[in-house]
C-alpha positions in Angstrom: 0.0 0.0 0.0 1.0 3.7 -0.3 -0.5 7.0 0.8 1.5 9.2 -1.6 -0.2 10.7 -4.7 2.2 9.3 -7.2 3.8 6.1 -5.7 7.0 4.8 -7.4 9.3 1.8 -7.0 6.5 -0.7 -6.4 8.2 -4.2 -6.8 6.4 -7.3 -7.9 8.3 -10.6 -7.2 5.8 -13.2 -8.3 4.5 -14.0 -11.8 0.8 -13.2 -12.3 -1.8 -10.5 -13.1 -2.5 -8.0 -10.3 -5.3 -5.4 -9.6 -4.5 -1.9 -8.6 -6.9 0.1 -6.4 -6.9 3.9 -5.8 -9.1 5.3 -3.0 -9.5 9.1 -2.7 -10.7 10.7 0.5 -12.1 14.2 0.8 -14.4 16.2 3.0 -17.0 15.8 0.3 -16.8 12.0 0.3 -14.7 9.1 -0.9 -14.2 7.5 -4.3 -12.7 4.2 -5.3 -11.3 3.0 -8.7 -10.0 -0.5 -9.3 -8.3 -1.6 -12.5 -8.5 -5.4 -12.7 -5.4 -7.3 -13.9 -3.7 -4.0 -14.5 -0.1 -5.2 -13.8 1.3 -8.2 -15.7 4.4 -9.8 -14.2 5.9 -12.3 -16.7 9.0 -14.3 -17.2 11.6 -12.0 -18.9 13.0 -14.9 -20.9 9.9 -14.9 -23.2 9.1 -11.2 -23.3 10.5 -10.8 -26.8 8.1 -13.3 -28.4 5.2 -11.9 -30.4 2.5 -13.5 -32.5 0.2 -10.9 -34.2 -3.5 -11.6 -34.1 -6.7 -9.5 -34.1 -10.4 -9.7 -34.7 -13.2 -7.4 -35.7 -15.5 -6.8 -32.8 -18.3 -5.5 -35.0 -19.8 -7.1 -38.2 -17.5 -7.5 -41.3 -20.4 -7.8 -43.8 -21.4 -4.1 -43.9 -23.1 -1.5 -46.1 -21.0 1.3 -47.6 -20.6 4.1 -45.1 -20.7 1.8 -42.1 -17.8 1.2 -39.7 -15.8 -1.6 -38.3 -13.9 -1.7 -34.9 -11.0 -4.0 -34.2 -9.4 -5.6 -31.1 -5.8 -6.6 -30.8 -5.4 -10.2 -29.8 -1.6 -10.4 -30.1 0.1 -13.1 -28.0 3.0 -11.6 -26.1 3.5 -8.0 -25.0 3.7 -5.5 -27.9 4.4 -1.9 -27.3 3.6 -0.5 -30.7 0.9 -1.2 -33.3 0.7 -0.3 -37.0 -2.7 -1.0 -38.6 -3.4 -0.7 -42.3 -7.0 -0.6 -43.5 -7.4 -1.1 -47.2 -10.4 0.9 -48.3 -11.0 2.3 -44.9 -10.9 5.8 -43.4 -8.6 6.4 -41.7 -6.4 4.2 -43.7 -3.9 3.6 -40.8 -3.8 3.7 -37.0 -1.2 3.3 -34.3 -3.5 2.7 -31.3 -4.0 -0.8 -29.9 -7.7 -1.2 -30.6 -8.9 1.1 -33.3 -12.5 1.9 -33.4 -15.0 3.1 -36.1 -13.0 2.6 -39.3 -15.4 3.7 -42.0 -15.7 2.0 -45.4 -17.3 4.2 -48.1 -16.8 2.2 -51.3 -18.2 -1.3 -52.0 -15.6 -4.0 -52.2 -13.7 -6.7 -50.3 -10.7 -5.4 -48.3 -7.6 -6.6 -46.5 -6.6 -5.6 -43.0 -2.9 -5.7 -41.8 -1.5 -5.5 -38.2 2.2 -5.1 -37.5 3.2 -5.4 -33.8 6.6 -4.7 -32.2 8.1 -4.4 -28.7 11.5 -3.1 -29.7 13.0 -6.6 -29.6 10.9 -8.4 -32.1 8.1 -7.8 -34.5 5.3 -9.8 -36.3 2.9 -9.1 -39.1 -0.6 -10.6 -39.8 -2.5 -9.8 -43.0 -6.1 -11.0 -43.2 -6.9 -11.0 -46.9 -10.5 -10.1 -48.0 -11.5 -9.6 -44.4 -14.1 -6.8 -44.7 -17.0 -7.2 -47.2 -18.7 -3.9 -48.1 -22.0 -3.9 -50.1 -24.2 -1.1 -51.6 -27.2 -2.2 -49.5 -28.0 -4.7 -46.7 -27.2 -8.2 -47.9 -30.5 -9.9 -48.8 -29.6 -13.5 -47.9 -30.3 -14.1 -44.2 -27.6 -16.7 -44.2 -25.0 -14.1 -45.0 -22.5 -13.7 -47.9 -21.7 -17.2 -49.2 -19.5 -18.5 -52.0 -19.0 -22.0 -53.3 -15.9 -21.5 -55.5 -13.3 -21.5 -52.8 -10.5 -23.8 -54.0 -6.7 -24.0 -54.2 -6.8 -25.3 -57.8 -6.0 -22.6 -60.3 -8.3 -21.8 -63.2 -5.7 -22.9 -65.8 -4.9 -26.2 -64.0 -6.9 -28.6 -66.3 -7.6 -31.4 -66.7 -7.8 -32.6 -63.1 -6.0 -35.8 -62.3 -5.3 -38.7 -59.9 -2.7 -41.4 -59.7 -3.1 -45.1 -60.2 -0.1 -46.5 -58.2 0.1 -49.8 -60.0 2.2 -51.8 -60.6 4.5 -50.8 -57.7 1.7 -50.4 -55.2 -2.0 -51.2 -55.2 -4.5 -48.4 -55.0 -4.8 -44.7 -55.9 -3.7 -41.2 -54.8 -5.5 -39.4 -53.3 -7.5 -42.3 -52.1 -7.3 -45.9 -50.7 -3.9 -47.4 -51.3 -1.1 -49.7 -50.1 0.5 -46.9 -48.1 -2.6 -47.1 -45.8 -3.2 -43.3 -45.9 -5.9 -42.7 -43.4 -6.7 -39.1 -44.2 -6.2 -36.4 -46.9 -6.3 -32.8 -45.8 -6.2 -29.6 -48.0 -4.8 -26.5 -46.3 -6.8 -23.3 -46.7 -5.8 -19.7 -45.7 -9.0 -17.7 -45.8 -10.0 -14.8 -43.6 -13.2 -13.8 -45.4 -15.5 -16.5 -44.2 -16.5 -17.3 -40.6 -17.9 -20.7 -41.3 -17.7 -23.7 -43.7 -21.1 -25.1 -44.4 -20.2 -27.8 -46.9 -17.9 -29.2 -49.5 -18.1 -29.9 -53.3 -16.1 -33.1 -53.9 -15.0 -34.3 -57.4 -15.2 -38.1 -57.0 -13.2 -40.3 -59.3 -13.9 -43.8 -57.9 -16.3 -45.0 -55.3 -16.7 -48.6 -54.4 -17.9 -49.8 -51.0 -17.3 -53.5 -50.6 -20.2 -53.5 -48.0 -23.2 -51.2 -47.5 -21.7 -49.9 -44.3 -18.4 -48.7 -45.8 -18.1 -44.9 -45.3 -15.9 -41.9 -45.8 -15.7 -39.2 -43.2 -15.5 -35.6 -44.5 -13.7 -33.4 -42.0 -12.8 -29.8 -41.1 -9.7 -29.5 -38.9 -8.1 -26.6 -37.1 -4.3 -26.1 -37.4 -1.9 -27.5 -34.8 1.3 -25.9 -33.4 3.3 -27.4 -36.3 1.0 -26.0 -39.0 -0.6 -29.4 -39.8 -4.2 -30.6 -39.2 -5.1 -30.5 -35.6 -8.5 -30.9 -33.8 -11.6 -31.9 -35.7 -14.0 -29.0 -35.9 -16.8 -30.7 -37.8 -17.2 -34.0 -39.6 -19.8 -36.0 -41.6 -19.8 -39.6 -42.6 -21.3 -40.6 -45.9 -21.7 -44.1 -47.4 -19.2 -44.7 -50.2 -21.8 -46.4 -52.4 -23.9 -43.2 -52.5 -21.3 -41.5 -54.8 -21.4 -41.7 -58.5 -17.8 -41.7 -60.0 -16.8 -38.8 -62.3 -19.3 -36.4 -60.8 -19.1 -33.5 -58.3 -21.0 -34.3 -55.1 -22.1 -31.8 -52.4 -21.6 -32.6 -48.8 -23.4 -30.4 -46.3 -22.3 -30.5 -42.6 -25.0 -30.8 -40.0 -23.5 -27.8 -38.2 -21.4 -25.0 -39.7 -17.7 -25.4 -38.9 -16.3 -22.1 -37.5 -13.0 -21.2 -39.1 -10.6 -18.3 -38.9 -7.6 -17.9 -41.1 -5.7 -21.3 -41.4 -7.6 -24.5 -41.4 -7.8 -27.9 -43.2 -10.6 -29.7 -45.1 -10.6 -33.2 -46.4 -11.6 -36.8 -45.7 -10.7 -39.8 -43.6 -10.7 -43.4 -44.8 -10.9 -46.8 -43.1 -9.4 -49.9 -44.5 -11.7 -52.9 -44.5 -11.6 -56.5 -45.8 -12.8 -56.9 -48.5 -11.3 -53.6 -49.6 -13.1 -50.4 -50.4 -12.1 -47.8 -53.0 -12.7 -44.0 -52.7 -10.6 -41.5 -54.8 -11.0 -37.8 -55.6 -9.3 -35.5 -58.1 -6.3 -33.3 -57.6 -4.6 -30.6 -59.6 -1.9 -31.5 -62.1 1.6 -31.9 -60.7 3.3 -28.4 -60.1 6.7 -30.0 -60.0 9.8 -29.1 -58.1 9.4 -25.9 -56.2 5.6 -25.8 -56.9 3.1 -24.9 -54.3 1.7 -27.8 -52.3 -1.4 -27.6 -50.1 -2.3 -31.3 -49.9 -1.2 -33.4 -46.9 -1.8 -37.1 -46.1 -1.8 -39.0 -42.8 0.2 -42.2 -42.6 0.3 -43.6 -39.1 0.5 -40.6 -36.8 2.4 -38.4 -39.2 1.1 -35.8 -41.7 3.2 -35.9 -44.9 3.3 -34.0 -48.2 2.7 -36.1 -51.3 6.4 -35.9 -52.2 7.4 -37.3 -48.8 4.9 -40.1 -49.0 5.6 -41.1 -52.7 9.3 -40.2 -52.7 8.9 -38.1 -55.8 8.2 -34.5 -56.8 4.5 -34.3 -56.6 3.3 -30.8 -55.4 -0.5 -30.3 -55.8 -3.8 -29.3 -54.3 -6.9 -31.5 -53.8 -9.7 -30.4 -56.0 -12.3 -30.0 -53.2 -14.2 -26.7 -53.2 -15.7 -25.1 -50.1 -19.0 -23.5 -49.3 -17.9 -20.7 -47.1 -20.2 -18.1 -45.5 -19.6 -14.7 -43.8 -22.7 -14.5 -41.6 -24.7 -11.4 -41.0 -23.4 -10.6 -37.5 -25.6 -11.4 -34.5 -25.5 -8.8 -31.7 -21.9 -8.4 -30.5 -21.2 -10.5 -27.4 -20.4 -8.5 -24.3 -17.8 -10.9 -23.1 -17.3 -9.2 -19.7 -20.9 -9.8 -18.7 -21.4 -13.1 -20.6 -18.3 -15.1 -19.6 -16.0 -15.6 -16.6 -12.8 -17.5 -16.4 -11.5 -18.3 -12.9 -9.4 -18.6 -10.7 -6.7 -16.3 -12.1 -4.0 -16.9 -11.1 -4.5 -20.7 -10.8 -2.3 -23.6 -9.6 -4.0 -26.1 -11.9 -7.7 -26.2 -12.6 -9.3 -23.4 -14.6 -13.0 -23.0 -15.0 -15.0 -21.1 -17.6 -18.7 -20.3 -17.2 -21.0 -18.8 -19.9 -24.2 -17.0 -18.9 -27.0 -15.9 -21.2 -25.5 -17.0 -24.5 -27.3 -19.2 -27.0 -24.4 -21.3 -28.2 -24.7 -22.5 -31.8 -21.0 -23.2 -32.5 -18.1 -23.1 -30.1 -14.4 -23.8 -30.2 -11.8 -23.4 -27.4 -8.0 -23.3 -27.9 -5.1 -22.8 -25.5 -1.7 -21.3 -26.3 1.4 -20.6 -24.3 3.1 -17.2 -24.3 5.2 -18.0 -27.4 2.0 -18.7 -29.4 2.4 -22.5 -29.4 -0.9 -24.3 -29.3 -1.3 -26.5 -26.2 -3.1 -29.9 -26.4 -5.8 -29.4 -23.8 -8.9 -31.5 -23.0 -11.9 -29.2 -22.5 -14.4 -30.8 -20.1 -18.0 -29.7 -20.6 -20.8 -29.8 -18.0 -23.9 -28.9 -20.0 -23.4 -26.0 -22.4 -22.5 -23.3 -19.9 -19.7 -24.8 -17.6 -16.3 -25.9 -18.8 -13.1 -26.9 -17.0 -9.4 -27.2 -18.1 -6.6 -28.9 -16.2 -3.3 -26.9 -16.4 -1.7 -29.0 -13.7 0.8 -30.7 -16.0 2.0 -27.4 -17.5 4.9 -25.2 -16.3 4.4 -22.0 -14.3 3.8 -19.1 -16.8 1.3 -17.1 -18.8 -1.2 -18.9 -21.1 -4.0 -17.7 -23.4 -7.5 -19.2 -23.8 -9.1 -18.4 -27.1 -12.9 -18.9 -27.1 -15.0 -18.7 -30.3 -18.8 -18.7 -29.8 -21.0 -18.3 -32.9 -18.1 -16.9 -34.9 -17.1 -14.3 -32.3 -13.8 -14.6 -30.5 -12.2 -13.5 -27.2 -8.9 -14.3 -25.7 -8.4 -14.5 -21.9 -4.9 -14.5 -20.3 -4.3 -16.9 -17.4 -1.4 -17.1 -15.0 -0.4 -20.5 -13.7 1.5 -20.5 -10.5 2.8 -23.5 -8.6 
């Protein structure tokens, strides 16, 4: 405590987040101001690590003349921010959380954030992040597009590989390598949800009526490969007609943000099933590759699996939607995370939210994603066990109905 008007030299010896309270006394009465978690005491060995991130806290599907406000979600401790708003007014900002950026001309615009702390810097560009229209979007489901693909317009004809005579089977599909999943990497900041897929099927033979393929949307893990399943749908193989495009609609939209993977998982039965899809022609040495395949527990590129120079993209297309925004969630009143600091168990409670989609991710202070089991009690109470993690600062990112918030947690042991 201190009774001076401007106290200095206050020393904090323990990692954590601390409140600061000021009480003013006068003959006219008293007044109190508390700033929660105002002081952050961290390990100085990781202070230089930054991972830029941000979100729009208002709708991104707007009418010309409307505004968008942004929140910095950078992991680490930046001291400077440089924002660039393509198509926006003002076009730049140096404050942490810029508000009311106005977009006057219809179009689809990028947003860039550069953060620094004098030791390191990081940049994030969200391409096509803001969609500006001339009048309110007429479709209540939002702005949707079904032509999202990594295959270029001049990459025709589409192809696949018959691995005979060296191996049985096909690529990408069932084969002797026992590839259990194929995943296509997407980087897309326009859309908040993936509703479905359009799949170009080459071959489809189910040896039994129960043979199925599982279409899946994954998030990205700490190594940049497919991580946790966000949404999935099983479909009987014998319902597909070869050499046709087939539409797969998920039962629930898969919330996505930036980098994610889309593809399918296979099982290997006896007698054998066959399911194969098209891919782009080989781009050769140095060409871009966005297709990955899972052999055992490892995700491999086609060239790693096949020991050749195949660089390609799977010819799956996405149905992505940017929803008309629901009312902005007031996170301070609708969610609480406690205790903070904690020595192990952390609890999260939601209040008056109607949860349609939800995803929870945990990161350490370096931005590395932590494998964490989220235990759910109903749809409002959740718990996470940090007991096996080291003392330090962690970040819990919560996405509810396409809206995100990041909470900082101190683990002390």
